[in-house]
C-alpha positions as CSV (number, residue, x, y, z in Angstrom):
1,X,-26.2,-29.5,-38.7
2,X,-24.9,-27.3,-36.6
3,X,-27.1,-27.1,-34.0
4,X,-26.8,-30.8,-33.0
5,X,-23.1,-30.4,-33.0
6,X,-23.7,-27.7,-30.2
7,X,-25.0,-30.7,-27.7
8,X,-21.5,-32.1,-26.6
9,X,-20.1,-28.8,-25.7
10,X,-23.3,-28.0,-23.9
11,X,-23.2,-31.1,-21.8
12,X,-19.5,-30.5,-21.2
13,X,-20.3,-27.1,-19.9
14,X,-22.9,-28.3,-18.1
15,X,-20.8,-31.1,-16.6
16,X,-18.0,-28.2,-15.8
17,X,-20.0,-25.7,-14.1
18,X,-22.0,-28.5,-12.2
19,X,-19.3,-30.1,-10.6
20,X,-17.2,-26.7,-9.9
21,X,-19.9,-25.3,-7.5
22,X,-20.2,-28.3,-5.4
23,X,-16.3,-28.6,-5.3
24,X,-15.8,-24.5,-4.7
25,X,-18.5,-24.6,-1.9
26,X,-16.9,-27.3,-0.3
27,X,-13.3,-25.4,-0.8
28,X,-15.1,-22.9,0.7
29,X,-16.3,-24.3,3.7
30,X,-12.7,-25.7,4.3
31,X,-10.8,-22.3,4.5
32,X,-9.7,-21.5,7.7
33,X,-11.0,-18.2,9.6
34,X,-10.3,-18.3,13.1
35,X,-7.1,-20.0,15.0
36,X,-5.0,-20.4,11.6
37,X,-1.6,-20.2,12.8
38,X,0.8,-22.8,14.1
39,X,1.2,-20.7,17.7
40,X,-2.2,-20.3,18.0
41,X,-3.9,-22.5,20.8
42,X,-7.4,-22.6,19.8
43,X,-8.7,-24.9,17.4
44,X,-8.9,-24.0,14.1
45,X,-12.8,-22.6,13.1
46,X,-13.3,-22.9,9.3
47,X,-15.5,-20.6,6.8
48,X,-19.3,-21.5,8.0
49,X,-21.7,-19.5,6.8
50,X,-24.3,-21.3,4.9
51,X,-26.6,-18.8,4.8
52,X,-24.4,-16.3,2.7
53,X,-23.9,-19.6,0.6
54,X,-27.6,-19.7,-0.5
55,X,-27.4,-15.4,-1.0
56,X,-24.7,-16.1,-3.3
57,X,-26.7,-19.1,-5.3
58,X,-29.2,-16.5,-5.9
59,X,-27.2,-13.7,-6.9
60,X,-26.2,-16.5,-9.5
61,X,-29.5,-17.4,-10.5
62,X,-30.3,-13.4,-11.3
63,X,-27.2,-13.3,-13.6
64,X,-29.8,-15.1,-15.9
65,X,-31.2,-12.0,-16.7
66,X,-27.6,-10.8,-18.2
67,X,-28.3,-13.8,-20.9
68,X,-32.4,-12.5,-21.4
69,X,-30.8,-9.3,-21.7
70,X,-28.4,-10.7,-24.2
71,X,-30.8,-12.3,-26.3
72,X,-33.2,-9.4,-26.4
73,X,-30.4,-7.2,-27.8
74,X,-29.5,-9.8,-30.1
75,X,-32.7,-10.3,-31.4
76,X,-33.5,-6.4,-31.8
77,X,-30.1,-6.2,-33.6
78,X,-30.6,-9.0,-35.8
79,X,-34.3,-7.7,-36.8
80,X,-32.7,-3.9,-38.1
81,X,-30.4,-5.5,-40.1
82,X,-32.5,-7.8,-41.6
83,X,-35.8,-5.4,-42.3
84,X,-37.3,-8.6,-44.6
85,X,-37.8,-10.1,-41.0
86,X,-39.9,-7.7,-39.5
87,X,-42.1,-5.9,-42.4
88,X,-39.5,-3.3,-43.4
89,X,-39.9,-4.2,-47.3
90,X,-43.7,-4.7,-48.6
91,X,-44.5,-4.8,-52.0
92,X,-46.7,-2.2,-54.0
93,X,-50.2,-3.9,-55.7
94,X,-49.7,-6.9,-54.4
95,X,-52.8,-9.6,-53.0
96,X,-53.2,-9.6,-49.4
97,X,-53.3,-13.3,-49.5
98,X,-50.0,-13.5,-51.0
99,X,-48.5,-11.0,-48.1
100,X,-50.1,-13.2,-45.2
101,X,-49.3,-16.7,-46.8
102,X,-45.6,-15.4,-46.8
103,X,-45.1,-14.3,-43.4
104,X,-46.6,-16.9,-42.1
105,X,-44.2,-18.9,-44.1
106,X,-41.3,-16.1,-42.5
107,X,-42.7,-17.1,-38.8
108,X,-42.8,-20.6,-39.2
109,X,-39.5,-20.6,-40.8
110,X,-37.7,-18.4,-37.8
111,X,-39.8,-20.4,-34.9
112,X,-38.3,-23.5,-36.2
113,X,-34.5,-22.2,-36.7
114,X,-35.1,-21.0,-33.1
115,X,-36.3,-24.5,-32.1
116,X,-33.6,-26.2,-33.7
117,X,-31.1,-24.4,-32.0
118,X,-30.5,-25.6,-28.4
119,X,-28.8,-22.2,-27.1
120,X,-32.0,-20.4,-27.6
121,X,-34.1,-22.9,-25.8
122,X,-34.0,-21.4,-22.4
123,X,-35.1,-18.1,-23.5
124,X,-38.5,-19.4,-25.3
125,X,-41.7,-19.9,-23.5
126,X,-42.8,-23.3,-22.7
127,X,-46.4,-23.2,-24.9
128,X,-47.3,-20.1,-25.9
129,X,-51.1,-20.4,-25.7
130,X,-51.1,-20.3,-22.1
131,X,-51.5,-17.0,-20.1
132,X,-48.6,-15.1,-20.1
133,X,-47.0,-15.0,-16.5
134,X,-46.4,-11.4,-16.1
135,X,-47.8,-8.6,-13.9
136,X,-48.9,-10.0,-10.0
137,X,-48.6,-13.4,-11.4
138,X,-45.2,-13.2,-11.6
139,X,-45.5,-13.0,-7.2
140,X,-46.1,-17.1,-7.6
141,X,-42.6,-17.6,-8.2
142,X,-41.8,-16.4,-5.1
143,X,-43.3,-19.7,-3.2
144,X,-40.8,-22.0,-4.9
145,X,-38.3,-19.9,-4.3
146,X,-38.8,-19.8,-0.4
147,X,-39.0,-23.3,-1.0
148,X,-35.3,-23.1,-2.3
149,X,-34.2,-21.1,0.7
150,X,-35.2,-23.4,2.9
151,X,-33.3,-26.5,1.1
152,X,-30.6,-25.1,-0.3
153,X,-29.6,-24.0,3.3
154,X,-30.2,-27.2,4.9
155,X,-27.3,-28.5,1.9
156,X,-25.3,-26.0,2.7
157,X,-25.0,-26.8,6.5
158,X,-24.7,-30.8,5.7
159,X,-22.2,-30.4,3.5
160,X,-20.1,-28.9,6.3
161,X,-20.0,-32.4,7.6
162,X,-19.5,-34.4,4.9
163,X,-17.6,-34.9,1.8
164,X,-18.4,-33.6,-1.6
165,X,-19.3,-36.5,-2.7
166,X,-21.4,-37.9,-0.2
167,X,-23.4,-34.7,-0.5
168,X,-23.6,-35.2,-4.0
169,X,-24.6,-38.8,-3.9
170,X,-27.6,-37.7,-0.9
171,X,-28.9,-35.6,-3.0
172,X,-30.2,-38.5,-4.7
173,X,-33.0,-39.0,-2.7
174,X,-34.9,-36.0,-4.9
175,X,-36.4,-38.8,-6.7
176,X,-38.2,-40.6,-3.7
177,X,-40.0,-37.0,-2.6
178,X,-40.6,-35.7,-6.6
179,X,-42.3,-39.2,-6.7
180,X,-44.4,-39.4,-3.9
181,X,-45.4,-35.3,-3.9
182,X,-46.4,-36.6,-7.8
183,X,-48.5,-38.9,-6.7
184,X,-50.0,-36.8,-4.4
185,X,-50.8,-33.3,-5.5
186,X,-50.4,-33.7,-9.0
187,X,-52.1,-37.1,-9.4
188,X,-49.6,-39.2,-11.7
189,X,-49.2,-42.4,-11.9
190,X,-46.4,-44.4,-10.8
191,X,-46.2,-48.5,-11.1
192,X,-44.7,-51.3,-8.8
193,X,-41.4,-51.3,-10.5
194,X,-40.8,-47.5,-10.0
195,X,-42.2,-47.9,-6.2
196,X,-39.6,-50.4,-5.9
197,X,-36.5,-48.2,-7.6
198,X,-37.7,-45.4,-5.3
199,X,-36.9,-48.2,-2.3
200,X,-33.6,-48.8,-4.0
201,X,-33.0,-44.9,-4.3
202,X,-33.3,-44.7,-0.6
203,X,-31.1,-47.7,0.7
204,X,-28.3,-46.5,-1.8
205,X,-28.5,-43.1,0.4
206,X,-28.5,-45.1,3.3
207,X,-25.7,-46.8,2.4
208,X,-23.6,-44.0,1.1
209,X,-24.6,-42.3,4.8
210,X,-23.2,-45.2,6.7
211,X,-20.0,-45.2,4.3
212,X,-19.5,-42.2,5.9
213,X,-20.4,-42.4,9.2
214,X,-17.7,-45.4,9.4
215,X,-14.5,-43.6,7.2
216,X,-15.5,-39.8,8.0
217,X,-14.1,-36.9,6.0
218,X,-10.6,-36.6,6.9
219,X,-10.7,-32.7,6.3
220,X,-11.4,-31.2,9.5
221,X,-15.0,-31.0,11.0
222,X,-16.0,-27.3,11.8
223,X,-16.9,-26.8,15.5
224,X,-20.4,-27.3,15.8
225,X,-23.0,-25.0,17.1
226,X,-25.5,-24.8,19.9
227,X,-28.1,-26.0,17.8
228,X,-25.8,-28.5,16.0
229,X,-24.3,-30.0,18.9
230,X,-27.6,-30.5,20.6
231,X,-28.9,-32.2,18.0
232,X,-25.7,-34.5,17.8
233,X,-26.3,-35.6,22.0
234,X,-29.4,-36.5,20.8
235,X,-28.1,-38.6,18.4
236,X,-25.3,-39.6,20.5
237,X,-28.0,-40.8,23.5
238,X,-29.9,-42.9,21.4
239,X,-27.2,-45.0,19.7
240,X,-26.2,-48.2,21.2
241,X,-22.7,-47.5,20.0
242,X,-22.2,-45.0,22.9
243,X,-21.5,-47.8,25.3
244,X,-18.4,-48.8,23.6
245,X,-17.8,-45.3,22.2
246,X,-17.5,-47.1,18.6
247,X,-18.9,-43.8,17.1
248,X,-17.3,-41.1,17.0
249,X,-18.1,-37.4,16.7
250,X,-17.2,-37.4,13.2
251,X,-19.3,-40.2,12.5
252,X,-22.6,-38.3,14.4
253,X,-21.7,-34.9,12.6
254,X,-21.1,-37.2,8.9
255,X,-24.8,-38.9,10.3
256,X,-26.3,-35.7,11.0
257,X,-24.8,-33.9,7.7
258,X,-26.5,-36.9,5.4
259,X,-29.9,-36.3,7.0
260,X,-29.7,-32.8,6.8
261,X,-29.0,-32.9,3.4
262,X,-31.6,-35.8,2.6
263,X,-34.1,-33.9,4.6
264,X,-33.7,-30.6,2.3
265,X,-34.9,-32.8,-0.8
266,X,-38.4,-32.5,0.7
267,X,-38.2,-28.8,0.2
268,X,-36.1,-29.2,-3.0
269,X,-39.6,-31.7,-4.5
270,X,-41.7,-29.2,-3.2
271,X,-40.0,-26.5,-5.5
272,X,-40.3,-28.8,-8.1
273,X,-44.1,-29.4,-7.8
274,X,-45.0,-25.6,-7.6
275,X,-42.8,-25.0,-10.2
276,X,-44.6,-27.8,-12.4
277,X,-47.9,-26.6,-11.3
278,X,-46.9,-22.8,-12.5
279,X,-45.8,-23.8,-15.5
280,X,-49.1,-26.2,-16.3
281,X,-51.1,-23.0,-16.4
282,X,-48.6,-20.1,-17.5
283,X,-46.7,-19.3,-20.3
284,X,-42.9,-18.0,-19.5
285,X,-39.3,-18.5,-20.7
286,X,-37.3,-20.9,-18.1
287,X,-34.7,-18.5,-18.2
288,X,-36.8,-15.9,-16.8
289,X,-38.8,-18.4,-14.4
290,X,-35.0,-18.7,-12.8
291,X,-34.0,-15.4,-12.6
292,X,-37.2,-14.4,-11.2
293,X,-36.3,-17.1,-8.4
294,X,-33.0,-15.5,-8.0
295,X,-34.7,-12.1,-7.0
296,X,-37.2,-13.3,-4.9
297,X,-34.9,-15.9,-3.2
298,X,-32.3,-13.1,-2.6
299,X,-34.8,-10.8,-1.2
300,X,-36.3,-13.1,1.2
301,X,-32.5,-14.2,2.2
302,X,-31.3,-10.9,2.9
303,X,-34.3,-10.2,4.8
304,X,-34.0,-13.3,6.8
305,X,-30.6,-12.5,7.7
306,X,-31.1,-9.1,8.4
307,X,-33.7,-10.2,11.1
308,X,-31.6,-13.5,12.5
309,X,-28.8,-11.5,12.9
310,X,-30.4,-8.9,15.1
311,X,-32.2,-11.7,16.6
312,X,-30.0,-14.5,17.0
313,X,-26.6,-13.4,15.5
314,X,-25.5,-10.4,17.5
315,X,-26.1,-12.2,21.1
316,X,-23.2,-14.2,22.9
317,X,-24.8,-17.2,22.4
318,X,-24.8,-16.5,18.4
319,X,-21.7,-14.8,17.7
320,X,-19.6,-16.4,14.9
321,X,-22.5,-18.4,14.2
322,X,-24.7,-19.2,10.9
323,X,-26.9,-16.0,11.6
324,X,-23.9,-13.6,12.3
325,X,-24.5,-11.6,9.3
326,X,-21.6,-9.0,10.5
327,X,-18.9,-11.8,11.0
328,X,-19.9,-13.6,7.8
329,X,-19.8,-10.4,5.6
330,X,-16.1,-10.3,7.3
331,X,-14.4,-13.4,6.2
332,X,-16.0,-13.0,3.5
333,X,-14.5,-10.1,2.3
334,X,-11.1,-10.2,4.5
335,X,-10.0,-14.1,3.2
336,X,-9.1,-13.4,-0.3
337,X,-9.9,-17.1,-1.3
338,X,-13.3,-16.8,0.2
339,X,-14.0,-13.8,-1.8
340,X,-12.7,-15.1,-5.1
341,X,-14.6,-18.9,-4.7
342,X,-18.2,-16.8,-4.0
343,X,-17.3,-14.9,-7.6
344,X,-16.9,-18.3,-8.9
345,X,-19.5,-20.0,-7.6
346,X,-21.9,-17.3,-8.7
347,X,-20.7,-17.6,-12.2
348,X,-20.8,-21.4,-12.1
349,X,-24.4,-21.6,-10.8
350,X,-25.5,-19.4,-13.4
351,X,-23.7,-21.2,-16.2
352,X,-25.2,-24.5,-14.6
353,X,-28.9,-22.9,-15.0
354,X,-28.2,-21.7,-19.0
355,X,-26.2,-24.5,-20.5
356,X,-28.9,-27.5,-17.8
357,X,-31.8,-25.5,-19.8
358,X,-30.2,-25.7,-23.0
359,X,-29.6,-29.4,-22.4
360,X,-33.0,-30.2,-20.4
361,X,-34.9,-28.6,-23.4
362,X,-32.8,-30.2,-26.2
363,X,-32.3,-33.8,-25.4
364,X,-34.2,-36.5,-23.3
365,X,-34.9,-37.1,-19.8
366,X,-33.0,-40.1,-19.9
367,X,-30.1,-37.9,-21.4
368,X,-30.5,-36.0,-18.4
369,X,-30.2,-38.7,-15.7
370,X,-26.9,-40.0,-17.3
371,X,-25.4,-36.4,-17.0
372,X,-26.3,-36.0,-13.3
373,X,-24.7,-39.7,-12.5
374,X,-21.3,-38.7,-14.4
375,X,-21.6,-35.3,-12.5
376,X,-21.9,-37.3,-9.1
377,X,-19.1,-39.5,-10.4
378,X,-16.8,-36.6,-11.1
379,X,-17.1,-34.9,-8.3
380,X,-16.1,-38.1,-6.1
381,X,-12.8,-38.8,-8.4
382,X,-11.4,-35.5,-8.2
383,X,-12.2,-35.3,-4.4
384,X,-10.0,-38.4,-4.1
385,X,-8.0,-37.0,-6.2
386,X,-7.6,-33.9,-4.0
387,X,-7.2,-35.6,-0.6
388,X,-10.7,-34.2,0.5
389,X,-11.7,-38.3,1.3
390,X,-11.1,-41.8,1.4
391,X,-11.9,-44.4,-1.3
392,X,-14.8,-46.6,0.9
393,X,-15.9,-49.3,-1.1
394,X,-19.2,-48.9,1.1
395,X,-19.9,-46.0,-1.0
396,X,-19.2,-47.9,-4.2
397,X,-22.4,-50.2,-3.0
398,X,-24.3,-47.3,-2.2
399,X,-23.9,-45.4,-5.2
400,X,-24.7,-48.1,-7.7
401,X,-27.4,-48.6,-6.0
402,X,-28.5,-45.1,-6.2
403,X,-27.7,-45.0,-10.1
404,X,-29.9,-48.2,-10.6
405,X,-32.7,-47.0,-9.0
406,X,-32.5,-44.0,-10.8
407,X,-32.1,-45.5,-13.8
408,X,-35.0,-48.0,-13.2
409,X,-37.1,-45.2,-12.2
410,X,-36.4,-43.3,-15.2
411,X,-37.2,-46.4,-17.5
412,X,-33.5,-46.8,-18.3
413,X,-32.9,-50.0,-17.9
414,X,-35.7,-52.3,-17.8
415,X,-37.1,-53.9,-14.6
416,X,-35.8,-57.7,-13.4
417,X,-39.7,-59.2,-13.8
418,X,-41.7,-58.9,-16.7
419,X,-44.7,-58.8,-14.4
420,X,-43.5,-55.3,-13.2
421,X,-43.4,-54.1,-16.7
422,X,-45.1,-50.8,-18.0
423,X,-48.3,-51.7,-19.8
424,X,-48.4,-48.6,-21.6
425,X,-46.9,-45.7,-22.8
426,X,-44.9,-43.8,-20.0
427,X,-46.6,-40.9,-17.9
428,X,-43.5,-38.3,-16.9
429,X,-44.1,-37.5,-13.4
430,X,-43.3,-33.8,-14.2
431,X,-44.8,-33.2,-17.6
432,X,-43.2,-29.7,-17.7
433,X,-39.2,-29.4,-18.3
434,X,-37.9,-29.4,-14.6
435,X,-36.1,-26.0,-14.1
436,X,-32.6,-26.3,-13.8
437,X,-30.8,-25.9,-9.8
438,X,-28.3,-26.4,-8.3
């Protein structure tokens, strides 16, 4: 009963940490770092360091090792306090069969107690019969970590140009690529109505992006960097609205941001498929999976930041840009609001991973989809309340299509036509419980 009572608390904390992470990241992007005084003649420049924000995410994931260590210390001291739990007491002249049976019963009781506790589930291996993921095999987790680097960095760049709610809604395109990659590489089977659901999701993402382009984010947009400016120029030349000047620079930035966020889901889906393949063959606690990916991701990101700073960041064209590591560090440490939000983002990522894993391993995928929908809705409501964006009816239509397509794909709602109904027991795209990520 106590474990069931913990689930609402875990759901609330997962929602809180997930909502805070997206809102804190957007708040950080809105902080002015140059030409902030009214007397300054130059245009206001805001914090635009997506690579540093990616490093922050991996530091937060590495924080999962603190939870793993806490569980290990708790188990060690709890066992010492109860010697009967680890064979500290032995009855003299007892029959061996009786001792073995008693130990087996005790082990089963302890395992069932741990399985019933949703708090401990993230620190338990997925399947004990599989080969432990130890030694050199741990480096397999570097592959999904590299995908996470590419996906997260692209999403951080996209968040610079769009509102927080549009960012969160566009991430709903993930289900499209997970579905496609699961069919291509994991040989899963999806049915006609699920293909229809994927089409609905794509349509919803397109409408959300259109809503953002028609009414761009009221907050100031960052100055485009050289690569971004080139991309926007190509979009502007290809658009038939250029003649009438119907499309503003802010609208083009919004479209570019949506495309970046949607494209980043390709890397995120690849990461999920790689994790699925690894966890199908090896056994490792989910929290350790996140912790190892945090270690590998941070090291690769740090090396990449140094190389890109030396090659691009310190040049005249790259100064104050995305790859100017020195300027990014100065802005993060000099401005208190950025430094505080960086720490809060790390904490929120670690908390989201822990509470998300606890929920995902304790409830169904149906409940997980509903929680993600609530997270997007809360981000939208808070953004409206803070004045970061304006209310758009078209965005509601896109969000409704996203929710319906996701629910239809996950069998939460029934397909409208009986001919499209699933003829047999559902087969999950990812048999292993997906590892939580922001």
